[in-house]
C-alpha positions as CSV (number, residue, x, y, z in Angstrom):
1,M,292.2,110.2,-78.2
2,L,290.1,108.1,-75.8
3,M,291.1,110.2,-72.8
4,M,290.0,113.5,-74.4
5,S,286.7,112.0,-75.4
6,L,286.0,110.5,-71.9
7,V,286.6,113.9,-70.4
8,L,284.3,115.7,-73.0
9,T,281.6,113.2,-72.3
10,A,281.7,113.7,-68.6
11,A,281.7,117.5,-69.1
12,V,278.6,117.1,-71.4
13,A,276.8,114.8,-69.2
14,T,277.0,117.4,-66.3
15,P,274.3,119.9,-66.1
16,V,275.5,123.3,-67.0
17,R,274.8,126.0,-64.4
18,T,274.5,129.8,-65.2
19,Q,276.2,132.5,-63.3
20,V,272.6,133.5,-62.1
21,N,272.4,129.9,-60.4
22,Q,275.5,130.2,-58.6
23,S,275.2,130.0,-54.7
24,A,275.3,133.1,-52.6
25,D,278.9,132.1,-51.4
26,E,280.2,131.5,-55.1
27,R,278.8,134.9,-56.2
28,A,280.8,136.4,-53.3
29,L,283.8,134.5,-54.1
30,V,283.6,136.1,-57.6
31,A,282.8,139.7,-56.3
32,F,285.8,139.4,-54.1
33,I,288.4,138.5,-56.8
34,D,287.0,141.2,-59.1
35,K,287.3,143.8,-56.3
36,N,290.9,142.5,-55.3
37,N,292.3,142.0,-58.8
38,D,294.6,145.1,-58.8
39,A,296.0,143.8,-55.3
40,A,296.7,140.5,-56.8
41,L,298.4,142.0,-59.9
42,A,300.7,144.4,-57.4
43,L,301.5,141.0,-55.5
44,L,302.3,139.3,-58.8
45,E,304.6,142.3,-59.9
46,R,306.2,142.2,-56.5
47,V,307.4,138.5,-56.6
48,V,308.3,138.6,-60.3
49,N,310.8,141.5,-59.6
50,I,312.5,139.3,-57.1
51,N,315.0,137.0,-58.9
52,S,314.5,133.5,-57.8
53,G,316.6,131.5,-60.1
54,T,317.0,128.1,-58.7
55,Q,320.6,128.6,-57.7
56,N,319.8,131.9,-56.3
57,F,319.0,130.5,-52.9
58,A,318.7,133.8,-51.2
59,G,316.2,134.9,-53.9
60,V,314.0,131.8,-53.6
61,R,313.9,132.2,-49.9
62,E,312.9,135.9,-50.4
63,V,310.0,134.9,-52.7
64,G,309.3,132.0,-50.3
65,M,308.9,134.5,-47.3
66,V,306.5,136.7,-49.3
67,F,304.1,134.0,-49.6
68,R,304.8,132.7,-46.2
69,R,303.6,135.8,-44.9
70,E,300.2,135.8,-47.1
71,L,299.5,132.5,-45.8
72,D,300.4,133.2,-42.1
73,A,297.7,136.0,-42.3
74,L,295.2,133.5,-43.6
75,G,295.7,131.4,-40.5
76,F,297.9,128.8,-42.0
77,T,300.7,127.2,-39.8
78,T,303.8,127.6,-42.1
79,R,307.4,126.4,-42.1
80,W,310.5,126.7,-44.4
81,V,312.2,123.2,-45.2
82,D,315.9,123.7,-45.4
83,G,317.3,122.6,-48.7
84,A,320.8,121.7,-47.6
85,P,320.3,118.2,-47.6
86,F,319.5,118.3,-51.2
87,K,321.7,121.1,-52.1
88,R,318.8,123.8,-52.8
89,A,317.3,126.7,-51.0
90,G,314.2,124.8,-49.7
91,H,310.6,124.5,-49.7
92,L,307.4,126.5,-48.2
93,V,305.0,124.2,-46.5
94,A,301.8,125.7,-45.1
95,E,298.9,123.8,-43.4
96,H,295.4,124.7,-42.6
97,P,293.5,121.7,-40.7
98,G,290.0,121.3,-41.0
99,P,287.2,118.7,-40.6
100,G,287.1,117.6,-44.1
101,R,289.3,115.7,-46.5
102,K,292.7,117.3,-47.2
103,L,293.4,119.2,-50.4
104,L,296.7,119.7,-51.6
105,L,297.8,122.9,-53.5
106,I,301.2,122.9,-55.3
107,G,303.5,125.5,-56.7
108,H,307.0,126.5,-57.0
109,L,309.0,129.3,-56.0
110,D,312.2,129.1,-58.4
111,T,312.3,130.1,-62.1
112,V,314.9,129.2,-64.9
113,F,316.3,132.7,-64.7
114,E,319.4,133.1,-62.6
115,A,320.8,136.2,-61.0
116,D,323.0,136.8,-64.1
117,S,320.0,136.6,-66.8
118,P,319.4,139.8,-68.4
119,F,315.6,139.0,-68.0
120,Q,315.0,140.2,-64.4
121,K,311.8,142.5,-64.1
122,F,308.0,142.7,-64.6
123,E,307.1,145.0,-67.7
124,R,303.4,145.8,-68.5
125,I,303.3,145.6,-72.5
126,D,299.8,146.7,-72.6
127,K,296.4,146.7,-70.7
128,R,296.2,143.0,-71.4
129,Y,299.7,141.4,-71.3
130,A,302.7,141.6,-69.2
131,K,306.1,139.9,-69.2
132,G,308.6,139.0,-66.7
133,P,310.8,136.1,-65.4
134,G,308.5,133.4,-64.0
135,I,305.3,135.4,-64.4
136,I,303.5,132.3,-65.6
137,D,305.9,129.6,-64.5
138,M,305.0,129.8,-62.0
139,K,304.6,133.0,-59.8
140,G,301.2,133.7,-61.4
141,G,300.0,130.4,-60.2
142,N,301.3,130.8,-56.7
143,V,299.4,134.2,-56.6
144,I,296.3,132.6,-57.8
145,I,296.6,130.1,-54.8
146,V,296.7,132.9,-52.4
147,Q,293.9,135.1,-54.0
148,A,291.6,131.9,-54.3
149,L,292.3,131.2,-50.5
150,K,291.6,135.0,-49.5
151,A,288.4,134.9,-51.5
152,L,287.5,131.7,-49.5
153,Q,288.5,133.4,-46.2
154,S,286.3,136.3,-47.1
155,T,283.1,134.1,-47.0
156,G,284.1,132.3,-44.0
157,A,284.4,129.1,-46.2
158,L,288.2,128.8,-45.2
159,K,287.5,128.3,-41.7
160,T,286.3,124.7,-42.1
161,M,288.4,123.7,-44.9
162,N,291.4,121.3,-44.7
163,I,294.1,122.4,-47.0
164,A,298.0,122.1,-47.2
165,V,300.1,124.3,-49.6
166,V,303.6,123.4,-50.7
167,M,305.6,125.5,-52.9
168,T,308.9,123.8,-54.0
169,G,312.2,125.9,-54.4
170,D,313.7,123.7,-57.0
171,E,311.1,122.6,-59.5
172,E,313.2,123.8,-62.3
173,D,316.5,122.3,-61.3
174,S,315.7,119.5,-58.8
175,G,318.1,118.9,-55.8
176,E,319.7,115.7,-55.2
177,P,319.1,113.0,-54.1
178,L,315.7,113.7,-55.7
179,R,313.8,111.5,-52.9
180,V,315.0,113.8,-50.2
181,A,314.3,117.0,-52.4
182,R,310.6,115.8,-52.7
183,E,310.2,114.2,-49.2
184,A,308.5,117.5,-47.7
185,L,305.8,117.3,-50.8
186,V,305.2,113.6,-50.8
187,T,304.6,113.6,-46.7
188,A,302.2,116.7,-47.3
189,A,300.5,114.6,-49.8
190,Q,299.6,111.7,-47.5
191,G,295.9,111.3,-46.8
192,A,294.9,114.0,-49.4
193,A,291.9,113.4,-51.1
194,A,293.1,115.7,-54.3
195,A,296.2,117.6,-55.4
196,I,295.9,120.7,-57.8
197,G,299.0,121.9,-59.3
198,F,299.0,125.6,-60.4
199,E,301.5,125.5,-63.2
200,D,300.6,127.4,-66.4
201,G,300.4,124.0,-68.4
202,P,300.1,124.6,-72.1
203,G,299.1,128.2,-71.6
204,D,295.5,127.7,-72.8
205,P,292.7,128.4,-70.4
206,K,290.6,126.0,-72.4
207,T,292.8,122.9,-71.1
208,A,294.0,121.6,-68.0
209,V,296.2,118.5,-67.2
210,V,295.3,115.1,-66.1
211,S,298.4,113.3,-67.2
212,R,302.0,114.2,-67.5
213,R,304.9,112.2,-69.0
214,G,307.6,111.3,-66.7
215,T,311.3,111.9,-67.3
216,S,314.2,109.5,-67.1
217,S,317.9,109.8,-68.4
218,W,320.2,107.0,-70.0
219,T,323.6,106.6,-70.7
220,L,325.0,104.4,-73.3
221,R,328.7,103.1,-73.0
222,V,330.5,101.4,-75.6
223,K,333.9,99.8,-75.7
224,G,335.4,98.4,-79.0
225,Q,338.6,96.8,-80.1
226,P,341.1,99.5,-81.2
227,A,343.2,98.9,-84.3
228,H,344.4,100.4,-87.6
229,S,341.5,101.6,-89.5
230,S,342.6,99.5,-92.4
231,Q,341.7,96.4,-90.5
232,I,338.2,97.5,-89.5
233,F,335.4,94.6,-89.8
234,R,338.1,91.9,-89.8
235,Q,336.4,89.0,-87.7
236,D,339.0,89.3,-84.9
237,I,338.8,93.1,-84.5
238,G,335.2,94.2,-85.3
239,A,333.7,97.3,-86.1
240,G,334.8,99.6,-83.1
241,A,332.8,101.6,-80.6
242,I,331.3,104.2,-82.9
243,F,329.8,101.6,-85.4
244,E,328.3,99.8,-82.3
245,A,326.8,102.9,-80.7
246,A,325.4,103.4,-84.2
247,R,323.7,100.1,-84.2
248,V,322.2,100.6,-80.7
249,L,320.7,103.8,-81.5
250,N,319.3,102.9,-84.8
251,A,317.7,99.9,-83.4
252,F,316.1,102.1,-80.6
253,R,314.7,104.1,-83.3
254,E,313.2,101.3,-85.3
255,Q,311.9,99.2,-82.4
256,L,310.6,102.1,-80.2
257,A,309.8,105.2,-82.3
258,G,306.2,105.8,-83.0
259,E,304.9,104.2,-79.8
260,P,302.3,106.7,-78.5
261,H,303.5,109.0,-75.7
262,L,307.1,107.6,-75.6
263,T,310.1,109.7,-76.6
264,F,313.7,109.1,-76.3
265,N,316.5,111.4,-77.4
266,P,320.0,111.0,-77.7
267,G,321.2,114.4,-76.7
268,T,325.0,114.0,-76.9
269,I,327.4,111.5,-78.4
270,V,331.2,111.5,-78.1
271,G,333.6,108.6,-79.4
272,G,337.2,108.1,-80.1
273,T,340.4,106.5,-78.7
274,T,340.1,108.3,-75.3
275,I,337.4,110.0,-73.9
276,V,336.9,112.5,-71.0
277,H,333.4,112.6,-69.8
278,D,331.9,115.1,-67.2
279,A,328.3,113.8,-66.5
280,V,327.5,116.7,-64.2
281,Q,328.4,119.5,-66.5
282,A,327.4,117.5,-69.6
283,R,330.4,117.9,-71.3
284,A,333.0,115.7,-72.9
285,T,336.0,115.5,-75.0
286,A,337.6,112.8,-77.4
287,F,340.8,112.1,-78.8
288,G,341.1,109.9,-81.9
289,K,342.4,109.8,-85.6
290,T,340.5,108.9,-88.8
291,N,343.1,106.1,-88.9
292,V,342.3,104.5,-85.8
293,I,339.2,102.3,-84.9
294,A,337.6,103.8,-82.0
295,E,337.9,102.2,-78.7
296,H,335.1,104.1,-76.6
297,A,331.8,105.8,-77.3
298,I,329.3,107.4,-74.8
299,V,325.8,108.6,-75.5
300,N,323.5,110.6,-73.1
301,G,320.0,110.8,-73.7
302,D,316.5,111.3,-72.1
303,M,313.4,109.3,-72.2
304,R,309.7,110.4,-71.6
305,T,306.8,108.0,-70.7
306,L,303.0,108.4,-69.7
307,S,303.0,105.5,-67.1
308,A,305.3,103.3,-65.1
309,E,304.6,100.3,-67.2
310,Q,305.6,102.0,-70.4
311,L,308.8,102.9,-68.7
312,A,309.4,99.5,-67.7
313,R,308.7,98.1,-71.4
314,A,310.9,100.7,-73.0
315,K,313.8,100.0,-70.6
316,E,313.4,96.1,-71.1
317,T,313.5,96.9,-75.1
318,M,316.7,99.1,-74.9
319,Q,318.6,96.7,-72.5
320,A,317.6,93.7,-74.8
321,I,319.1,95.8,-77.8
322,V,322.2,96.9,-76.0
323,K,323.1,93.1,-75.1
324,G,323.2,92.2,-78.8
325,S,326.6,93.7,-79.4
326,L,328.6,93.6,-82.4
327,P,331.7,91.0,-82.3
328,H,334.7,92.5,-80.0
329,S,332.3,95.3,-78.7
330,Q,330.6,95.5,-75.3
331,S,327.8,97.9,-74.6
332,T,326.1,98.8,-71.4
333,I,323.4,101.0,-70.5
334,T,322.4,102.6,-67.3
335,F,319.1,104.6,-66.4
336,E,318.5,107.4,-63.9
337,D,314.8,108.2,-63.4
338,G,313.8,111.7,-62.7
339,Y,310.1,112.9,-62.6
340,P,307.7,110.1,-62.2
341,P,304.9,109.8,-64.7
342,L,301.2,111.0,-63.9
343,A,299.1,108.5,-65.7
344,P,295.6,109.6,-66.6
345,T,293.2,108.0,-64.2
346,D,289.4,108.2,-63.4
347,G,290.0,110.1,-60.5
348,N,291.9,112.6,-62.4
349,R,289.2,112.9,-65.1
350,K,286.6,113.4,-62.4
351,L,288.4,116.2,-60.8
352,L,288.7,117.9,-64.4
353,A,284.9,117.3,-64.7
354,I,284.3,119.2,-61.3
355,Y,286.8,122.0,-62.5
356,D,285.2,122.2,-65.9
357,Q,281.7,122.8,-64.2
358,A,283.1,125.5,-62.0
359,S,284.6,127.3,-65.1
360,R,281.3,127.2,-67.0
361,D,279.7,128.5,-63.9
362,V,281.8,131.5,-63.5
363,G,281.7,132.2,-67.2
364,A,285.2,131.1,-68.1
365,G,284.2,128.5,-70.5
366,A,284.7,124.7,-70.8
367,V,287.9,122.9,-70.1
368,A,289.1,119.8,-71.4
369,A,292.0,117.6,-70.9
370,V,295.3,118.6,-72.9
371,D,297.3,116.1,-74.8
372,P,300.2,114.8,-72.4
373,D,302.5,115.2,-75.0
374,R,302.2,118.9,-74.8
375,A,302.7,118.9,-70.9
376,G,306.1,118.6,-69.5
377,A,307.4,117.3,-66.2
378,A,305.9,119.0,-63.0
379,D,305.9,118.3,-59.3
380,V,302.2,116.9,-59.0
381,S,303.6,113.7,-60.5
382,F,305.5,113.0,-57.3
383,V,302.2,112.7,-55.2
384,A,300.6,110.4,-57.9
385,S,301.0,107.1,-55.7
386,E,299.6,109.1,-52.7
387,V,296.6,111.1,-54.1
388,P,293.6,109.5,-56.0
389,M,292.7,112.7,-57.8
390,I,295.1,115.1,-59.5
391,L,294.7,118.2,-61.8
392,D,297.4,120.4,-62.9
393,G,297.9,123.3,-65.3
394,V,295.4,125.7,-63.7
395,G,297.5,128.7,-63.2
396,L,298.1,132.0,-64.9
397,M,297.9,131.5,-68.5
398,G,300.4,133.0,-71.3
399,R,303.0,132.1,-73.6
400,D,306.9,131.6,-74.0
401,D,307.7,130.4,-70.5
402,H,311.4,129.5,-70.2
403,T,312.3,132.1,-72.4
404,V,313.1,136.0,-72.4
405,K,309.8,136.6,-74.1
406,E,307.8,134.9,-71.1
407,T,304.3,136.6,-71.1
408,A,301.2,136.5,-69.0
409,D,297.7,137.1,-70.5
410,L,296.4,139.2,-67.5
411,E,292.8,138.8,-68.6
412,T,293.1,135.2,-67.3
413,F,294.3,136.3,-64.0
414,P,290.8,137.0,-62.4
415,S,288.9,134.1,-64.4
416,Q,291.7,131.6,-63.4
417,T,291.3,132.8,-59.8
418,K,287.5,132.5,-59.8
419,R,287.4,129.0,-61.4
420,A,290.1,128.0,-58.6
421,A,288.1,129.3,-55.6
422,V,284.8,128.0,-56.7
423,F,286.3,124.6,-57.6
424,L,287.9,124.3,-54.3
425,L,284.7,125.4,-52.5
426,R,282.7,122.7,-54.4
427,L,285.5,120.0,-54.0
428,A,285.7,120.5,-50.2
429,G,282.0,120.4,-49.9
430,S,282.0,117.1,-51.9
431,L,284.3,115.5,-49.8
432,K,282.7,116.2,-46.3
């Protein structure tokens, strides 16, 4: 990929510093993180053991209050944004004004594991690994934010840094309307020079995220001419709703499948004489008979794109296909945009180059951009129109997130925190 080659070229072109050549402040950051790693692990275990499934509003708030107290102790001004207007628990916003350009650090408090999930507690597997709900997605990333800031405070560097932290309470199941649910995040991003997301990304410490695909949903509705099945395909009757739906879906596949970074998936389809469709619960039932031409069909799907331009082109193609309905059939398609895309930009790649160098200098190795097809949607995408440089996927590494096997590689806990602290120190210094 061109994007990957550009990142690697930038990394190679930058002189590699050794740990010996770190500044005194940077060595102090690293020493602080090593000395306090057990305390960071204790904080991680504590928050993992608090259920904060998105719909467990009390649990989300409780986790938020743990991190709020940590940030208060660091001199941040914190507030809780009530989630009632968007039907969720809310968000934690913390601000530390300073003389330099603002840096926005992004996390989220909720997990996919609700209060009735069997997966509830932190469990140490061995010296290296531990599992637990949200341990890498993304309570580990939140703790890395806090520990990196503590390290910066220990050297006195935090005192002059301009940092905002937003930890949303509904990243795994966004509130509605989405614009209202992300208003606090977008507001915090205004005027920021860079935004860093502490998600786990693909779970590989050799990679970080400079681009993410956005998500949209679509609904295809079809109406055909009902009649006895023996008369199907007559010029005055047509092929019915199900054949029309099949035509549209196959045309989508023929004209759009294979375009880089574009995916579209019909997740559900229902057709028959009558349909009862519940879009909120994603449920539908149909009545029909084999000897009756189907009158109705509904298809629900999602679409993922890497840029706003790609999304617009895909919508245009799909709408044109839908308009070419078979005789005596009418098709309509509607779209609902969710997470916006985070397109790869020169600013994002510049941020990655700084992070890559910081990683090398703390002895954690090189970092390259991950293929965006391996990176799901995340909150950083909402600030893409506000912030010129964005990097994501720099949290605690591991595997199997969103499953009851969600596991953290604890060896990456101190190294990810060291990377973050040195990265933030250098970035803040470069923006003065």
